[in-house]
Structures are given as C-alpha cells and as structure tokens.
C-alpha positions in Angstrom: -5.8 2.1 3.6 -5.4 5.4 1.8 -3.9 7.5 4.6 -0.3 7.6 3.5 0.8 7.0 7.1 2.5 3.6 7.3 5.6 2.4 9.0 7.5 -0.8 8.2 10.8 -2.4 9.1 13.3 -1.5 6.4 14.3 -5.2 5.8 10.7 -6.1 5.1 10.1 -3.2 2.7 13.4 -3.6 0.8 12.5 -7.2 0.0 9.0 -6.5 -1.5 8.6 -6.5 -5.2 6.8 -3.2 -5.5 5.7 -2.1 -8.9 3.0 0.6 -8.5 3.5 4.3 -8.6 1.1 7.1 -7.5 -2.1 6.0 -5.7 -1.7 2.3 -6.5 1.3 2.1 -4.1 -0.8 2.0 -0.9 -3.1 -0.9 -1.9 -0.1 -2.8 -3.3 2.1 -2.5 -0.3 -0.8 -3.2 2.1 -1.7 -6.4 0.1 1.9 -7.6 -0.1 2.5 -7.0 3.7 -0.7 -8.8 4.5 0.5 -11.9 2.6 3.7 -12.3 4.7 3.3 -14.9 7.5 4.3 -13.6 10.9 4.0 -9.9 10.1 1.6 -8.2 12.6 -0.3 -5.1 11.5 -1.3 -2.5 14.1 -3.7 0.3 13.7 -3.1 3.7 15.4 -5.5 6.6 15.3 -4.3 9.8 13.6 -5.6 13.3 13.0 -6.1 14.1 9.3 -7.6 17.1 7.6 -8.0 16.7 3.8 -6.9 19.4 1.5 -9.2 21.1 -0.9 -8.4 21.4 -4.6 -7.5 25.1 -4.0 -5.0 23.9 -1.4 -3.4 21.4 -3.7 -5.5 18.3 -3.6 -4.2 16.1 -6.4 -6.4 13.0 -6.4 -8.8 12.6 -9.3 -11.6 10.1 -9.9 -9.3 8.0 -12.1 -7.0 7.5 -9.1 -10.0 5.9 -7.2 -10.5 3.4 -10.0 -6.8 2.7 -10.1 -6.8 2.0 -6.3 -9.8 -0.4 -6.7 -8.0 -2.2 -9.5 -4.9 -2.6 -7.4 -6.9 -3.8 -4.4 -8.4 -6.6 -6.6 -5.2 -7.3 -8.5 -2.9 -7.7 -5.5 -5.4 -9.5 -3.3 -6.7 -12.0 -5.9 -3.7 -12.7 -8.0 -0.6 -12.1 -5.9 1.3 -15.2 -5.1 4.7 -14.2 -3.7 5.1 -10.8 -2.3 9.0 -10.9 -2.2 11.6 -10.1 -4.8 13.4 -13.3 -4.1 13.3 -15.2 -0.8 11.4 -14.2 2.4 13.2 -12.3 5.1 13.9 -14.3 8.2 
C-alpha cells in the first residue's frame, strides 16, 4: 500500500472525495478505490530502494500511526467514496 506508485483513470480520481494529506493519502485513496463496484485493481512488481535519513527519508514513527488510523477509518467508516454521484 505505501509504495507511492499508483495509476488511476483521471475520471475516477477526480470524483473521489479525498481529504488526507501526507502519508494518510495512500490508505485513503486505496480504501476509496476498493469500495467502488466494477473497479479492478492490478498489482505489478516494481524495484524499490528506500532512502536513508541521510539521503532525505522523511517518514517518522508518527506517520506510521497516522497511516494505521487512516486504514481503519476509511475501511470501517467510509460509506460513499464519491464527491457526488458515481462515475459511469
């Protein structure tokens, strides 16, 4: 989930009611996309090499707690993922 490599159709993404900033964005957008009927999710392997703090790593332990909170919040309490009506 926390890879930052995601691709979506623009019409789908524009109609989501996204609220999170920073590291909460990924769990939110993933949960909202998962709740839309008819949307298929594909997984593709990537090569990833994490940065060290010296190289500019910005994530802190608080970001991990925020991500867990967002996973719970958007998977347990989310009703309608759209701003208005679903995209057809």
